[in-house]
Backbone as CSV, one residue per row, in Angstrom:
resi,resn,N_x,N_y,N_z,CA_x,CA_y,CA_z,C_x,C_y,C_z
1,UNK,83.283,126.268,72.293,83.162,124.792,72.160,82.160,124.124,72.963
2,UNK,81.216,123.386,72.572,80.299,122.740,73.443,80.877,121.584,74.129
3,UNK,80.416,121.465,75.280,80.702,120.196,76.197,79.658,119.127,75.901
4,UNK,80.026,117.973,75.611,79.020,117.002,75.507,78.974,116.122,76.704
5,UNK,77.856,115.468,77.056,77.837,114.665,78.059,76.977,113.250,77.587
6,UNK,77.936,112.290,77.449,77.366,110.895,77.018,76.867,110.126,78.082
7,UNK,75.696,109.564,78.144,75.225,108.825,79.119,74.540,107.538,78.433
8,UNK,74.904,106.388,78.928,74.166,105.078,78.486,73.734,104.467,79.685
9,UNK,72.297,104.286,79.965,71.925,103.733,80.932,71.924,104.549,82.380
10,UNK,71.812,103.854,83.230,72.098,104.478,84.702,73.477,104.646,85.234
11,UNK,74.030,105.697,85.760,75.313,105.710,86.262,75.534,104.618,87.218
12,UNK,76.690,104.122,87.464,77.072,103.180,88.504,78.506,103.405,89.159
13,UNK,78.513,103.033,90.400,79.847,103.251,91.047,80.568,101.994,91.207
14,UNK,81.910,102.184,90.923,82.598,101.112,91.021,83.559,101.051,92.308
15,UNK,83.317,100.425,93.435,83.812,100.619,94.542,85.167,99.614,94.582
16,UNK,85.148,98.608,94.071,86.235,97.576,94.034,85.752,96.323,93.418
17,UNK,86.527,95.247,93.187,86.207,94.087,92.625,86.251,92.904,93.652
18,UNK,85.097,92.214,93.425,84.998,91.033,94.371,85.640,89.927,93.597
19,UNK,86.537,89.092,94.187,87.065,88.050,93.651,86.609,86.782,94.451
20,UNK,85.964,86.079,93.717,85.572,84.827,94.273,86.467,83.700,94.376
21,UNK,87.330,83.717,93.548,88.452,82.487,93.478,89.749,83.051,94.469
22,UNK,89.881,82.371,95.464,90.980,82.625,96.514,92.094,82.211,95.770
23,UNK,92.330,81.195,94.947,93.610,80.846,94.340,94.052,82.035,93.537
24,UNK,93.228,82.727,92.843,93.596,83.720,91.944,94.319,84.948,92.775
25,UNK,93.776,85.155,93.920,94.395,86.227,94.745,95.759,85.616,95.299
26,UNK,95.868,84.434,95.568,97.264,83.921,96.097,98.241,83.846,95.013
27,UNK,97.588,83.521,93.687,98.672,83.504,92.703,99.381,85.049,92.314
28,UNK,98.274,85.856,92.463,98.753,87.328,92.112,99.804,87.790,93.242
29,UNK,99.395,87.480,94.501,100.281,87.832,95.597,101.661,87.182,95.416
30,UNK,101.798,86.054,94.874,103.044,85.187,94.667,103.724,85.988,93.536
31,UNK,102.966,86.389,92.571,103.614,86.873,91.224,104.212,88.300,91.794
32,UNK,103.577,89.044,92.443,103.968,90.384,93.040,105.251,90.109,93.822
33,UNK,105.180,89.237,94.916,106.445,88.957,95.621,107.597,88.507,94.700
34,UNK,107.364,87.623,93.765,108.562,87.235,92.961,109.137,88.520,92.234
35,UNK,108.197,89.398,91.630,108.684,90.343,91.002,109.536,91.385,91.900
36,UNK,108.990,91.559,93.226,109.751,92.560,94.154,111.196,91.806,94.345
37,UNK,111.047,90.641,94.654,112.446,89.900,94.883,113.441,90.095,93.788
38,UNK,112.873,89.865,92.623,113.719,90.085,91.449,114.305,91.449,91.143
39,UNK,113.440,92.398,91.512,113.888,93.796,91.395,114.937,94.041,92.547
40,UNK,114.648,93.572,93.658,115.801,93.919,94.777,117.222,93.143,94.339
41,UNK,116.992,91.871,93.845,118.341,91.104,93.499,118.943,91.907,92.332
42,UNK,118.061,92.565,91.452,118.831,93.099,90.278,119.714,94.391,90.672
43,UNK,118.859,95.069,91.854,119.508,96.250,92.349,120.861,95.902,93.079
44,UNK,120.888,94.949,93.800,122.115,94.360,94.465,123.070,94.061,93.434
45,UNK,122.707,93.215,92.427,123.785,92.855,91.348,124.259,94.052,90.842
46,UNK,123.510,95.090,90.315,124.031,96.290,89.758,124.834,96.883,90.643
47,UNK,124.606,96.921,91.711,125.449,97.713,92.737,126.731,97.115,92.973
48,UNK,126.790,95.801,93.256,128.085,95.107,93.319,128.880,95.286,92.115
49,UNK,128.282,94.801,90.885,129.121,94.941,89.637,129.672,96.394,89.375
50,UNK,128.762,97.400,89.700,129.322,98.858,89.457,130.567,99.119,90.412
51,UNK,130.300,98.745,91.632,131.483,98.947,92.572,132.785,98.094,92.205
52,UNK,132.677,96.950,91.792,133.751,96.099,91.415,134.520,96.877,89.993
53,UNK,133.530,97.394,89.138,134.056,97.801,88.045,134.946,99.081,88.230
54,UNK,134.322,100.018,89.179,135.051,101.212,89.561,136.413,100.789,90.321
55,UNK,136.233,99.787,91.195,137.629,99.322,92.020,138.744,98.897,91.090
56,UNK,138.193,97.942,90.261,139.114,97.358,89.138,139.753,98.260,88.296
57,UNK,138.790,99.328,87.797,139.284,100.261,86.913,140.425,101.162,87.572
58,UNK,140.023,101.618,88.806,140.782,102.547,89.582,142.260,101.757,89.874
59,UNK,142.237,100.682,90.283,143.453,99.841,90.722,144.205,99.500,89.378
60,UNK,143.653,99.254,88.373,144.350,99.064,87.076,144.984,100.132,86.633
61,UNK,144.317,101.374,86.664,145.186,102.820,86.255,146.188,102.998,87.339
62,UNK,146.088,102.654,88.681,147.059,102.798,89.514,148.313,101.847,89.335
63,UNK,147.915,100.593,88.836,149.003,99.621,88.446,149.711,100.004,87.236
64,UNK,148.991,100.498,86.265,149.697,101.040,84.977,150.524,102.243,85.348
65,UNK,150.290,103.033,86.397,150.970,104.209,86.634,152.198,103.832,87.429
66,UNK,152.252,102.814,88.359,153.266,102.406,89.180,154.084,101.373,88.488
67,UNK,153.612,100.781,87.628,154.149,99.519,87.067,154.022,98.227,87.795
68,UNK,153.319,98.095,88.757,153.061,96.656,89.370,151.466,96.705,89.587
69,UNK,150.987,95.529,89.364,149.624,95.410,89.531,149.116,94.466,90.540
70,UNK,149.794,94.734,91.798,149.482,94.030,92.852,148.253,94.591,93.636
71,UNK,147.934,95.776,93.453,146.729,96.374,93.889,145.516,95.683,93.190
72,UNK,145.720,95.514,91.908,144.572,94.846,90.952,144.388,93.428,91.499
73,UNK,145.439,92.698,91.778,145.359,91.367,92.208,144.615,91.258,93.740
74,UNK,145.058,92.228,94.519,144.386,92.367,95.903,142.737,92.648,95.670
75,UNK,142.357,93.531,94.966,141.066,93.924,94.564,140.169,92.779,94.040
76,UNK,140.912,91.997,93.034,140.120,90.950,92.345,140.155,89.708,93.339
77,UNK,141.046,89.443,94.283,141.150,88.353,95.161,139.962,88.692,96.280
78,UNK,139.813,89.761,96.656,138.888,90.159,97.677,137.387,90.435,96.969
79,UNK,137.193,90.805,95.856,135.885,91.082,95.400,135.229,90.005,94.493
80,UNK,136.045,89.087,93.881,135.614,88.152,93.045,134.359,87.044,93.727
81,UNK,134.604,86.988,95.147,133.627,86.168,95.877,132.191,86.858,95.716
82,UNK,132.314,88.163,95.960,131.038,88.939,95.865,130.192,88.946,94.363
83,UNK,131.157,88.991,93.475,130.709,89.091,92.077,130.340,87.623,91.896
84,UNK,130.973,86.505,92.235,130.396,85.164,92.023,129.122,84.912,92.710
85,UNK,129.024,85.510,93.956,127.640,85.320,94.610,126.433,85.896,93.807
86,UNK,126.822,87.276,93.378,125.574,87.890,92.718,125.275,87.432,91.373
87,UNK,126.303,86.922,90.630,126.073,86.467,89.411,125.709,84.801,89.173
88,UNK,125.915,84.179,90.325,125.614,82.801,90.214,124.262,82.480,90.066
89,UNK,123.354,83.246,90.558,121.845,83.144,90.314,121.458,83.288,88.927
90,UNK,122.219,84.058,88.270,121.716,84.009,86.833,122.288,82.779,85.893
91,UNK,123.362,82.115,86.462,123.770,80.927,85.734,123.197,79.597,86.197
92,UNK,122.428,79.561,87.267,122.035,78.322,87.980,120.833,77.780,86.984
93,UNK,120.753,76.508,87.017,119.775,75.782,86.414,118.716,75.479,87.337
94,UNK,117.531,75.716,87.073,116.275,75.491,87.841,115.597,73.950,87.852
């Protein structure tokens, strides 16, 4: 099979892009920073919710096994503040 070399005009090198508008750079940096912040907040939220789901499931099974749900009440009383803190940002009005 033959290799084809297509050329149109003179070859040129692209070393970088010069941006004349400084506001565009600042806006792009702000967008990137907000995206990183949202990504970190989502990771923290998923971690807290995952941990609470596991803890509540384990204590509910333990309560079902021994007949009292005191452990479940203790886990919810101590963990609900963390769930409220991570979920609060999703329900706030801007």
